[in-house]
TIMAR-170558 format. One record per atom (N, C-alpha, C): y, x, z; residue in one letter. Coordinates in steps of 0.2 Angstrom, whole numbers, padded with zeros to 4 digits, always signed. Example, Ala and Ser with C-alpha at 12.3 -4.5 7.8 and 13.67 -1.06 7.14 Angstrom:
// TIMAR-170558
-0028+0066+0039A
-0022+0062+0039A
-0016+0066+0039A
-0011+0064+0035S
-0005+0068+0036S
+0000+0064+0039S
END
This chain:
// TIMAR-170558
-0027+0918-0544X
-0033+0918-0541X
-0036+0925-0540X
-0039+0925-0534X
-0042+0932-0532X
-0048+0933-0536X
-0050+0940-0537X
-0056+0941-0540X
-0062+0938-0537X
-0062+0937-0531X
-0068+0934-0527X
-0069+0927-0530X
-0063+0923-0529X
-0063+0916-0531X
-0065+0915-0539X
-0062+0920-0543X
-0063+0919-0550X
-0071+0921-0551X
-0074+0925-0548X
-0081+0927-0549X
-0085+0921-0546X
-0083+0918-0541X
-0086+0912-0538X
-0086+0906-0543X
-0080+0905-0546X
-0079+0899-0551X
-0084+0900-0557X
-0085+0906-0559X
-0089+0908-0564X
-0097+0907-0563X
-0098+0909-0557X
-0105+0909-0555X
-0108+0902-0552X
-0103+0899-0549X
-0105+0893-0545X
-0103+0886-0549X
-0101+0887-0555X
-0098+0881-0559X
-0103+0879-0565X
-0106+0873-0565X
-0110+0871-0570X
-0108+0865-0573X
-0112+0862-0578X
-0110+0856-0581X
-0116+0851-0580X
-0114+0844-0579X
-0120+0839-0578X
-0125+0840-0584X
-0123+0842-0590X
-0128+0842-0595X
-0133+0848-0594X
-0132+0852-0589X
-0136+0858-0587X
-0142+0855-0583X
-0141+0849-0581X
-0146+0846-0576X
-0149+0840-0578X
-0153+0839-0583X
-0156+0833-0585X
-0161+0831-0580X
-0161+0824-0579X
-0165+0821-0573X
-0172+0823-0573X
-0176+0823-0579X
-0183+0825-0579X
-0184+0832-0577X
-0180+0836-0579X
-0180+0843-0576X
-0180+0844-0569X
-0175+0840-0566X
-0174+0840-0559X
-0180+0837-0555X
-0183+0832-0558X
-0189+0829-0555X
-0194+0834-0554X
-0195+0839-0558X
-0200+0844-0557X
-0198+0849-0552X
-0191+0850-0551X
-0189+0855-0546X
-0189+0851-0539X
-0188+0845-0539X
-0187+0841-0533X
-0193+0842-0528X
-0199+0842-0530X
-0205+0843-0526X
-0205+0837-0521X
-0205+0839-0514X
-0206+0834-0509X
-0199+0833-0506X
-0193+0835-0509X
-0187+0834-0506X
-0185+0826-0507X
-0183+0823-0502X
-0180+0816-0503X
-0173+0816-0504X
-0171+0811-0509X
-0164+0811-0511X
-0161+0804-0509X
-0155+0804-0506X
-0152+0798-0505X
-0145+0798-0508X
-0143+0792-0511X
-0137+0791-0514X
-0133+0786-0510X
-0127+0787-0508X
-0123+0783-0503X
-0116+0781-0507X
-0115+0774-0507X
-0109+0772-0510X
-0105+0769-0504X
-0099+0771-0502X
-0095+0768-0497X
-0091+0763-0501X
-0091+0756-0499X
-0087+0751-0503X
-0084+0746-0499X
-0077+0745-0501X
-0073+0740-0498X
-0070+0736-0503X
-0072+0730-0504X
-0069+0725-0509X
-0070+0728-0516X
-0076+0730-0518X
-0078+0733-0524X
-0083+0729-0528X
-0082+0722-0527X
-0087+0718-0531X
-0087+0718-0538X
-0081+0720-0541X
-0080+0721-0548X
-0084+0727-0551X
-0085+0732-0548X
-0088+0738-0550X
-0095+0740-0547X
-0096+0738-0541X
-0102+0741-0537X
-0108+0739-0540X
-0109+0733-0543X
-0115+0731-0546X
-0117+0735-0552X
-0113+0737-0556X
-0115+0741-0562X
-0117+0748-0560X
-0113+0751-0555X
-0115+0757-0553X
-0122+0757-0550X
-0124+0752-0545X
-0130+0752-0542X
-0136+0751-0548X
-0134+0746-0552X
-0139+0745-0557X
-0141+0751-0562X
-0136+0755-0563X
-0137+0761-0567X
-0141+0766-0564X
-0139+0767-0557X
-0143+0772-0553X
-0150+0770-0553X
-0151+0763-0551X
-0158+0761-0550X
-0162+0761-0557X
-0159+0759-0562X
-0163+0759-0568X
-0165+0766-0571X
-0160+0771-0571X
-0161+0777-0574X
-0164+0783-0569X
-0162+0782-0563X
-0164+0788-0558X
-0169+0785-0553X
-0171+0779-0553X
-0176+0777-0548X
-0182+0774-0552X
-0181+0770-0557X
-0186+0766-0560X
-0189+0771-0566X
-0184+0773-0570X
-0187+0777-0576X
-0189+0784-0574X
-0185+0787-0570X
-0186+0794-0567X
-0185+0793-0560X
-0190+0795-0556X
-0190+0794-0548X
-0187+0800-0545X
-0180+0801-0547X
-0176+0806-0544X
-0173+0804-0537X
-0171+0798-0537X
-0167+0796-0531X
-0172+0791-0527X
-0173+0793-0521X
-0178+0789-0517X
-0174+0783-0513X
-0168+0784-0512X
-0165+0779-0507X
-0158+0778-0510X
-0156+0771-0511X
-0149+0769-0513X
-0146+0765-0508X
-0140+0767-0505X
-0137+0763-0500X
-0130+0762-0501X
-0128+0756-0500X
-0121+0754-0501X
-0118+0752-0494X
-0113+0756-0492X
-0110+0754-0485X
-0105+0749-0486X
-0106+0743-0483X
-0100+0738-0484X
-0095+0740-0478X
-0089+0742-0481X
-0084+0744-0476X
-0079+0738-0475X
-0082+0733-0471X
-0078+0727-0469X
-0075+0723-0475X
-0079+0723-0481X
-0076+0719-0487X
-0075+0712-0485X
-0070+0709-0489X
-0069+0702-0488X
-0071+0698-0494X
-0073+0702-0499X
-0076+0699-0505X
-0083+0699-0505X
-0086+0698-0511X
-0094+0698-0512X
-0097+0705-0513X
-0094+0710-0511X
-0097+0717-0512X
-0104+0718-0510X
-0105+0715-0504X
-0112+0716-0501X
-0117+0712-0505X
-0115+0706-0507X
-0120+0702-0511X
-0121+0705-0517X
-0116+0707-0521X
-0117+0710-0528X
-0121+0716-0527X
-0120+0720-0523X
-0123+0727-0522X
-0131+0725-0521X
-0132+0721-0516X
-0139+0719-0514X
-0143+0716-0520X
-0140+0712-0524X
-0143+0709-0530X
-0144+0714-0535X
-0140+0719-0536X
-0141+0724-0541X
-0147+0729-0539X
-0149+0729-0532X
-0154+0733-0530X
-0153+0738-0525X
-0147+0738-0522X
-0146+0743-0516X
-0148+0740-0510X
-0149+0744-0505X
-0149+0743-0498X
-0142+0743-0495X
-0140+0737-0492X
-0133+0737-0490X
-0133+0737-0482X
-0129+0741-0480X
-0129+0742-0472X
-0121+0741-0471X
-0120+0739-0465X
-0114+0737-0462X
-0111+0743-0459X
-0105+0745-0460X
-0101+0751-0457X
-0101+0750-0449X
-0099+0744-0447X
-0098+0742-0440X
-0105+0742-0437X
-0110+0740-0440X
-0117+0740-0437X
-0119+0747-0436X
-0118+0751-0440X
-0120+0758-0440X
-0117+0762-0435X
-0111+0760-0433X
-0106+0763-0428X
-0106+0759-0422X
-0110+0754-0421X
-0109+0750-0415X
-0110+0754-0408X
-0106+0753-0403X
-0106+0757-0397X
-0102+0763-0397X
-0099+0765-0403X
-0094+0770-0404X
-0087+0768-0405X
-0082+0772-0404X
-0075+0769-0405X
-0074+0767-0412X
-0071+0761-0413X
-0070+0758-0419X
-0065+0762-0423X
-0067+0765-0429X
-0062+0769-0433X
-0061+0765-0440X
-0056+0767-0444X
-0055+0763-0450X
-0055+0769-0456X
-0056+0766-0462X
-0055+0771-0468X
-0061+0773-0471X
-0060+0776-0476X
-0066+0779-0480X
-0071+0784-0476X
-0067+0788-0473X
-0071+0793-0469X
-0076+0790-0465X
-0075+0785-0461X
-0080+0782-0456X
-0085+0779-0460X
-0084+0776-0466X
-0089+0773-0470X
-0094+0778-0473X
-0091+0784-0474X
-0095+0789-0477X
-0100+0792-0471X
-0097+0792-0465X
-0101+0794-0459X
-0107+0789-0458X
-0105+0783-0458X
-0110+0778-0457X
-0116+0778-0462X
-0114+0780-0469X
-0119+0781-0474X
-0123+0787-0473X
-0120+0792-0470X
-0124+0798-0468X
-0129+0796-0463X
-0127+0792-0458X
-0131+0790-0452X
-0137+0786-0455X
-0136+0782-0460X
-0141+0777-0462X
-0146+0781-0467X
-0143+0786-0470X
-0148+0789-0475X
-0153+0793-0472X
-0159+0793-0475X
-0165+0797-0473X
-0166+0803-0477X
-0163+0804-0483X
-0164+0809-0488X
-0163+0816-0485X
-0166+0821-0488X
-0165+0828-0486X
-0158+0830-0490X
-0157+0827-0495X
-0151+0828-0499X
-0147+0822-0500X
-0141+0821-0498X
-0137+0815-0499X
-0131+0816-0504X
-0131+0811-0508X
-0125+0811-0513X
-0121+0805-0512X
-0114+0807-0512X
-0109+0801-0511X
-0106+0800-0518X
-0105+0793-0519X
-0102+0791-0525X
-0097+0786-0524X
-0091+0786-0526X
-0086+0781-0525X
-0088+0774-0529X
-0086+0769-0526X
-0089+0762-0528X
-0084+0759-0533X
-0079+0762-0535X
-0074+0759-0540X
-0074+0762-0547X
-0079+0766-0548X
-0080+0769-0555X
-0081+0764-0560X
-0078+0765-0566X
-0079+0761-0572X
-0083+0765-0577X
-0087+0762-0581X
-0091+0765-0586X
-0095+0771-0583X
-0098+0769-0578X
-0102+0774-0574X
-0108+0776-0578X
-0110+0783-0577X
-0116+0785-0580X
-0120+0789-0575X
-0127+0789-0576X
-0131+0792-0571X
-0130+0800-0570X
-0127+0803-0575X
-0126+0810-0574X
-0122+0812-0569X
-0118+0807-0566X
-0113+0808-0561X
-0118+0809-0554X
-0124+0807-0554X
-0128+0808-0548X
-0132+0814-0550X
-0136+0814-0556X
-0140+0820-0557X
-0136+0827-0558X
-0130+0827-0560X
-0126+0833-0560X
-0125+0836-0553X
-0124+0831-0549X
-0122+0834-0542X
-0129+0836-0539X
-0134+0833-0540X
-0141+0835-0537X
-0143+0842-0540X
-0142+0844-0546X
-0144+0849-0549X
-0144+0856-0545X
-0139+0858-0543X
-0139+0865-0540X
-0142+0864-0533X
-0142+0858-0530X
-0146+0858-0523X
-0153+0858-0524X
-0156+0855-0529X
-0163+0854-0530X
-0166+0861-0533X
-0162+0865-0536X
-0165+0871-0539X
-0163+0877-0536X
-0158+0877-0531X
-0156+0883-0528X
-0155+0882-0521X
-0160+0885-0517X
-0160+0884-0509X
-0154+0887-0506X
-0150+0891-0509X
-0144+0894-0506X
-0138+0890-0507X
-0138+0885-0511X
-0133+0880-0511X
-0133+0874-0506X
-0128+0873-0502X
-0128+0868-0497X
-0124+0862-0499X
-0119+0863-0504X
-0114+0858-0505X
-0112+0858-0512X
-0111+0852-0516X
-0109+0852-0523X
-0103+0847-0523X
-0098+0849-0526X
-0092+0845-0528X
-0092+0843-0535X
-0090+0837-0537X
-0089+0835-0544X
-0082+0836-0546X
-0081+0837-0553X
-0075+0837-0555X
-0075+0834-0562X
-0069+0832-0565X
-0069+0828-0571X
-0062+0828-0574X
-0062+0825-0580X
-0055+0823-0583X
-0054+0816-0580X
-0048+0815-0578X
-0046+0809-0575X
-0040+0806-0579X
-0041+0802-0584X
-0036+0799-0588X
-0032+0794-0584X
-0025+0794-0585X
-0021+0789-0582X
-0018+0785-0587X
-0020+0778-0587X
-0018+0773-0592X
-0011+0770-0590X
-0006+0771-0594X
+0000+0769-0593X
+0001+0762-0597X
+0007+0760-0597X
+0009+0754-0601X
+0010+0755-0608X
+0011+0762-0610X
+0013+0763-0617X
+0008+0768-0619X
+0004+0773-0615X
+0000+0778-0617X
-0005+0780-0612X
-0010+0784-0614X
-0015+0787-0609X
-0013+0794-0608X
-0012+0796-0602X
-0012+0803-0601X
-0018+0806-0599X
-0021+0810-0603X
-0028+0812-0602X
-0030+0815-0596X
-0026+0819-0593X
-0027+0822-0586X
-0022+0820-0581X
-0019+0814-0582X
-0014+0812-0578X
-0016+0809-0571X
-0023+0808-0570X
-0025+0806-0563X
-0025+0812-0559X
-0027+0811-0553X
-0027+0817-0548X
-0020+0819-0546X
-0015+0814-0545X
-0009+0816-0543X
-0008+0819-0536X
-0012+0816-0532X
-0012+0818-0525X
-0015+0826-0524X
-0020+0827-0528X
-0022+0834-0529X
-0017+0839-0531X
-0014+0837-0536X
-0009+0842-0539X
-0003+0843-0534X
+0000+0837-0531X
+0006+0838-0528X
+0005+0839-0520X
-0001+0838-0517X
-0002+0839-0510X
-0008+0844-0509X
-0014+0842-0511X
-0020+0845-0508X
-0020+0852-0511X
-0019+0853-0518X
-0020+0860-0521X
-0015+0865-0518X
-0009+0863-0517X
-0004+0868-0514X
-0006+0870-0507X
-0008+0865-0503X
-0010+0866-0496X
-0016+0871-0496X
-0021+0870-0500X
-0027+0874-0500X
-0026+0881-0502X
-0022+0881-0507X
-0020+0888-0510X
-0016+0892-0505X
-0012+0889-0501X
-0008+0892-0496X
-0012+0895-0490X
-0016+0890-0488X
-0019+0892-0481X
-0027+0893-0482X
-0030+0891-0487X
-0037+0892-0488X
-0038+0894-0495X
-0036+0900-0497X
-0036+0902-0504X
-0043+0903-0507X
-0048+0903-0502X
-0055+0903-0505X
-0057+0897-0509X
-0054+0892-0507X
-0055+0885-0510X
-0051+0884-0517X
-0047+0889-0519X
-0043+0888-0525X
-0047+0887-0531X
-0053+0889-0531X
-0057+0888-0537X
-0060+0881-0539X
-0059+0877-0534X
-0062+0870-0535X
-0057+0866-0539X
-0059+0863-0544X
-0055+0860-0549X
-0052+0853-0546X
-0056+0850-0542X
-0054+0843-0539X
-0057+0843-0532X
-0053+0846-0527X
-0056+0846-0520X
-0056+0839-0517X
-0052+0834-0520X
-0052+0827-0517X
-0057+0823-0521X
-0061+0825-0525X
-0066+0821-0529X
-0070+0817-0524X
-0071+0811-0526X
-0075+0807-0521X
-0083+0807-0523X
-0085+0811-0528X
-0092+0812-0529X
-0094+0819-0527X
-0098+0819-0522X
-0101+0826-0520X
-0108+0825-0516X
-0111+0830-0515X
-0118+0830-0512X
-0119+0836-0508X
-0123+0835-0503X
-0125+0841-0499X
-0132+0840-0495X
-0134+0845-0492X
-0140+0845-0488X
-0138+0841-0482X
-0142+0836-0480X
-0141+0832-0474X
-0140+0835-0468X
-0144+0840-0466X
-0143+0844-0460X
-0137+0848-0460X
-0134+0850-0465X
-0127+0853-0466X
-0122+0848-0465X
-0122+0842-0468X
-0117+0837-0468X
-0116+0835-0461X
-0122+0834-0457X
-0122+0832-0450X
-0119+0836-0445X
-0117+0842-0447X
-0114+0847-0443X
-0106+0847-0443X
-0103+0843-0448X
-0096+0843-0448X
-0093+0836-0446X
-0087+0836-0443X
-0084+0829-0442X
-0082+0826-0448X
-0081+0819-0448X
-0078+0816-0454X
-0072+0812-0451X
-0066+0814-0455X
-0060+0811-0454X
-0060+0804-0456X
-0056+0800-0452X
-0057+0793-0453X
-0054+0790-0460X
-0048+0793-0462X
-0045+0791-0467X
-0046+0795-0474X
-0040+0795-0478X
-0041+0799-0484X
-0041+0806-0484X
-0040+0809-0477X
-0041+0816-0477X
-0048+0819-0476X
-0053+0814-0477X
-0060+0816-0476X
-0062+0821-0481X
-0061+0821-0487X
-0063+0826-0492X
-0060+0833-0490X
-0053+0833-0488X
-0050+0839-0487X
-0053+0842-0481X
-0054+0838-0475X
-0057+0841-0469X
-0064+0844-0471X
-0068+0840-0475X
-0075+0842-0476X
-0075+0849-0480X
-0071+0850-0485X
-0070+0856-0489X
-0069+0862-0484X
-0064+0861-0480X
-0062+0866-0475X
-0067+0868-0470X
-0070+0863-0467X
-0075+0863-0462X
-0081+0866-0465X
-0083+0864-0471X
-0089+0867-0474X
-0088+0875-0476X
-0082+0876-0478X
-0081+0883-0479X
-0082+0888-0473X
-0079+0885-0467X
-0080+0889-0461X
-0088+0889-0459X
-0091+0883-0460X
-0098+0883-0458X
-0103+0887-0462X
-0103+0886-0469X
-0108+0889-0473X
-0105+0895-0478X
-0099+0895-0478X
-0096+0900-0483X
-0095+0898-0490X
-0091+0901-0494X
-0090+0899-0501X
-0096+0899-0505X
-0100+0904-0504X
-0105+0905-0509X
-0111+0900-0508X
-0111+0896-0503X
-0115+0891-0502X
-0113+0884-0505X
-0107+0884-0508X
-0103+0879-0511X
-0103+0879-0519X
-0103+0874-0522X
-0103+0874-0529X
-0100+0868-0532X
-0098+0868-0539X
-0095+0862-0542X
-0098+0861-0549X
-0098+0855-0551X
-0101+0853-0557X
-0096+0848-0561X
-0096+0850-0567X
-0092+0846-0572X
-0095+0840-0574X
-0092+0834-0572X
-0096+0827-0573X
-0093+0824-0579X
-0088+0827-0583X
-0085+0824-0589X
-0079+0820-0588X
-0079+0814-0589X
-0073+0810-0588X
-0075+0804-0583X
-0070+0803-0579X
-0070+0798-0573X
-0065+0793-0574X
-0067+0786-0574X
-0062+0781-0575X
-0063+0776-0569X
-0057+0775-0566X
-0057+0771-0560X
-0050+0767-0559X
-0050+0764-0554X
-0044+0760-0552X
-0038+0765-0549X
-0032+0765-0552X
-0027+0770-0549X
-0023+0766-0544X
-0020+0769-0540X
-0016+0766-0535X
-0009+0768-0536X
-0004+0764-0533X
+0003+0765-0534X
+0005+0771-0530X
+0012+0773-0532X
+0015+0779-0529X
+0015+0778-0522X
+0017+0772-0519X
+0017+0771-0512X
+0011+0773-0508X
+0005+0770-0511X
-0001+0771-0508X
-0003+0779-0509X
-0001+0782-0514X
-0002+0789-0515X
+0002+0793-0509X
+0007+0791-0508X
+0011+0794-0502X
+0008+0794-0496X
+0005+0788-0494X
+0001+0787-0488X
-0005+0792-0488X
-0008+0792-0493X
-0014+0797-0494X
-0012+0804-0492X
-0006+0806-0496X
-0004+0813-0495X
-0002+0814-0488X
+0001+0809-0484X
+0003+0810-0477X
-0004+0811-0473X
-0009+0808-0474X
-0015+0809-0471X
-0018+0816-0472X
-0018+0818-0478X
-0020+0825-0480X
-0016+0830-0476X
-0010+0829-0476X
-0006+0834-0472X
-0007+0834-0465X
-0008+0828-0462X
-0010+0828-0455X
-0017+0831-0454X
-0022+0830-0459X
-0028+0833-0458X
-0028+0841-0459X
-0024+0843-0463X
-0023+0851-0464X
-0020+0854-0458X
-0015+0850-0455X
-0012+0852-0449X
-0017+0853-0443X
-0022+0848-0442X
-0027+0849-0437X
-0031+0855-0438X
-0033+0857-0444X
-0037+0863-0446X
-0033+0869-0444X
-0026+0869-0446X
-0022+0875-0444X
-0021+0876-0437X
-0021+0870-0433X
-0021+0871-0426X
-0027+0874-0423X
-0033+0872-0426X
-0039+0875-0424X
-0040+0883-0425X
-0036+0885-0430X
-0036+0892-0432X
-0030+0896-0428X
-0026+0892-0424X
-0021+0895-0421X
-0015+0896-0425X
-0015+0893-0431X
-0009+0894-0436X
-0004+0889-0435X
-0005+0884-0431X
+0000+0879-0429X
+0001+0878-0422X
+0007+0876-0420X
+0008+0875-0413X
+0003+0871-0409X
-0001+0874-0404X
-0006+0870-0401X
-0003+0864-0397X
-0007+0859-0397X
-0005+0853-0393X
+0001+0849-0397X
+0004+0851-0402X
+0009+0848-0405X
+0006+0843-0410X
+0008+0836-0409X
+0005+0831-0413X
+0011+0829-0418X
+0010+0830-0424X
+0015+0827-0429X
+0016+0820-0429X
+0022+0818-0431X
+0024+0811-0431X
+0019+0807-0437X
+0016+0802-0435X
+0011+0799-0439X
+0013+0792-0442X
+0020+0791-0441X
+0023+0785-0444X
+0027+0787-0450X
+0025+0784-0456X
+0028+0786-0462X
+0032+0780-0465X
+0039+0782-0466X
+0044+0777-0468X
+0044+0778-0476X
+0044+0772-0479X
+0045+0772-0486X
+0049+0766-0488X
+0052+0766-0494X
+0057+0761-0496X
+0054+0757-0502X
+0055+0750-0502X
+0052+0746-0507X
+0058+0742-0509X
+0059+0741-0516X
+0064+0737-0518X
+0063+0730-0518X
+0068+0726-0517X
+0067+0719-0516X
+0064+0717-0509X
+0060+0711-0509X
+0057+0709-0502X
+0062+0705-0498X
+0060+0702-0493X
+0064+0697-0489X
+0068+0701-0484X
+0066+0707-0482X
+0070+0711-0477X
+0074+0716-0480X
+0077+0715-0486X
+0081+0720-0489X
+0087+0722-0484X
+0088+0728-0483X
+0094+0730-0479X
+0100+0731-0483X
+0106+0729-0480X
+0112+0729-0483X
+0114+0736-0485X
+0117+0737-0491X
+0119+0744-0494X
+0113+0748-0496X
+0107+0746-0495X
+0101+0750-0497X
+0098+0747-0503X
+0098+0740-0504X
+0095+0736-0509X
+0087+0738-0509X
+0085+0739-0503X
+0078+0741-0502X
+0075+0739-0495X
+0069+0737-0495X
+0066+0735-0488X
+0062+0742-0486X
+0063+0743-0479X
+0060+0748-0476X
+0053+0746-0474X
+0048+0750-0476X
+0041+0749-0474X
+0038+0755-0470X
+0036+0754-0464X
+0033+0759-0460X
+0026+0758-0459X
+0022+0764-0461X
+0015+0764-0461X
+0012+0769-0456X
+0007+0767-0452X
+0004+0771-0448X
-0002+0775-0452X
+0000+0782-0452X
-0005+0786-0456X
-0009+0791-0452X
-0009+0789-0446X
-0013+0794-0441X
-0020+0794-0443X
-0023+0800-0441X
-0031+0801-0443X
-0034+0801-0436X
-0041+0800-0436X
-0045+0801-0431X
-0051+0804-0434X
-0056+0807-0430X
-0062+0810-0432X
-0068+0807-0429X
-0073+0806-0433X
-0080+0804-0430X
-0083+0811-0429X
-0085+0813-0423X
-0089+0819-0422X
-0095+0820-0427X
-0097+0826-0427X
-0103+0827-0432X
-0109+0823-0430X
-0112+0820-0435X
-0118+0816-0433X
-0123+0819-0429X
-0124+0825-0430X
-0129+0829-0426X
-0127+0828-0418X
-0121+0827-0416X
-0119+0827-0409X
-0120+0820-0407X
-0120+0815-0411X
-0121+0808-0409X
-0127+0804-0411X
-0132+0808-0414X
-0138+0805-0417X
-0141+0800-0412X
-0141+0802-0405X
-0144+0798-0400X
-0141+0791-0399X
-0135+0791-0402X
-0131+0784-0401X
-0131+0780-0407X
-0134+0782-0413X
-0134+0778-0419X
-0140+0774-0419X
-0139+0768-0421X
-0145+0763-0421X
-0151+0767-0425X
-0157+0766-0422X
-0163+0769-0425X
-0165+0765-0431X
-0164+0759-0431X
-0165+0754-0437X
-0159+0753-0441X
-0158+0753-0447X
-0152+0751-0451X
-0151+0744-0450X
-0145+0742-0450X
-0143+0735-0449X
-0140+0733-0455X
-0143+0728-0459X
-0140+0726-0465X
-0134+0722-0465X
-0130+0723-0470X
-0123+0719-0470X
-0125+0712-0472X
-0121+0707-0470X
-0122+0700-0472X
-0121+0699-0479X
END
C-alpha cells in the first residue's frame, strides 16, 4: 500500500461506535436524510430492517427523514411487507417510466436515488439478517459532521456459514478474487477500502446524481471508480459496521457477478484510454453444471450460458427532467 493510501486509511476510517445517533442528531441541523433499500423478493428480511430503522432512527431519534424501499419487480410480498413495516414503497419501473428498461440492482438504486428527497442518501441491502440501526447511523456519521466528506462506504466481518463450520471472514469471495485485484492493479488509490463491493454506503445526493449507475452487479465497482475521478480520494471515507449476516449465493452466481465486474472495469479502462477503444468484450458467460436434462456426452455436465452484459443509466442530473415528479407507489 502506498504511503498516501495508508495515510488515507488511517485518517478516513472510523467505527460505527464513533457515531451515536443522538450525537448525529445535533450535528444534522437542517440536513435531510433519506435511506433507500433496493429489494427484489426479500419478503423474509425487508420488514425487520424497515421496522428497526423506523423505530430507532425515526421515532426514537429523528435522524432519518425518509425511508424508501424500491420494489425491483418482486414476485413475492416484498412491497406489502415493507409498507406494513413503515416504509414508503416505490416501483422501479414507475420511477424509470419513459426511459429504456434496464435490469439488475444498479437500476433499482438509480430509481431509489430519483425517488429520494434527502440531502444525504444512504443505501442498505434488503437481505440483511440481525440488522442493527448502527448500519445506518455509522454511514451517516462522517457525512453529517464533516462537509469535506462526500461518500462513505461500509465494511464489516462477513461470516460464511458452511455445512460443518463457520468461516468468520469467508464472505466477500468476489471481492477477494475479482474486485480487489482489479482495483489494486488499475486504481491503486482505492486499495485502502476494506470492502469495495459492500452494499451499504451513503453519499451527498448532489454528488451521487453526477455519476452513472451500472445496471447489474458492477454498480458498486463503477461508483467507486467514478467517484474517485469526480471528488477525489480525500472526499471518500469508510466505516466499520461490525458483522454482516446475509444470504450467500452459490459459486455459479458469484461467477456471473465477477464477469459483470470485469466488464465494468473494462468500460472504465476504455474511458481512460487503457483498453482498446470500441472493442466490446464477449458478454456471454459459459458455465458447467452437473446433472440436468441436457447433459452432454463425455462431459457429464450441462452447459449453461448466461448473458452478463451491463448497461448504464446516465447520471440522474442529466435525466432529472424525465423522472416522474411524483413518486409512484408499488402495488
